[in-house]
N, C-alpha and C positions, 0 to 999 in steps of 0.2 A: 077412288082411294088415293090416287096420286094428284087429284085436283087440288085439294087444300094445300099440300106442301108446295105445289107448283105456283099457286096464287100467292102464297106467302113469299116465296122466293122472288117472284116478279114484283110484288109490292115493295119488298125490301131493296131490290135493285133500282126501282124508279125513285124511291125515297133517297137513296144514296146519290143518284144523279142530281136530283133537285137540291140536296144539301150541299154538294160540291159546287154547284153553280151559284148558290146563295153565298157561300163562303168566298168564292172568288170575286163576286161583285162587291162584297164588303171590304175585302183587301184592296181592291182597286180604288176605293174611296179614300185610302190613306196614301197621300202623295209621297211621303218620306217615312221610312222605317229605319230605326237605328237598333242594332243588336249589340249588346254588351256581353262579352264572353271572358272568362278567366277563372281563377281560383279564389282570389280574395278581392274585396272592395268593389264588387259589381254594384251593390245597392248604392254606395256613396257616389260612384261614377255616374250611375243612372240619374240620381238626383241632381248632380252637377250639370250634366248634359241637359236635362229637362229645364233646369233654372236658366242656363245660358240661352237655350232656344226660346224660352218664354220671355226673356228680357228683350229679345228682338221683335216681340209682338206676335210670335207664332202661337197657334193653338196647339197645345202639347198634352199628350197622355203618356205617363210613365208608369210602368208596372214592374215591381220586383217580386221575387218569390222568396219563400222561407216560411218561418213560423208565423210572422206577423203579416206578411204579404200585403204591404200597403200599395195603393194605387194613387196616382196623382193626376188631376186634370187641371185645366187652366183657371182655377179659382183661387183658393188660399190654403195655407197649411205649411208643411215643411217646404223650404225653398220657394216660398211665395205661392204655393199651390194647395188646393184642398186635398187632404189625405184621408183615406178611409181603409180599414182592413178588408181584405178580400176573403170571403168565407172559403174554408177548405172543403173540398168534396172528396172524401175518402171512400 
């Protein structure tokens, strides 16, 4: 009777450990991360920072949140980068 809940708990714990390690490996692949904080103007500042870093030849990924939630990679679009809306997951 306790076997099924115990196995589910063990499986969830193993999954959690694997997921944390995978996440940490992915974060380690990003050499520099810039966090923009504040009340107003974060999207504009994020785009300006991304454009400045991109102009030096760096590979850049910029993400803003909000209703449109655009992301920017090193292709084309606003500020010289490709922009696409990020789907919301409610």
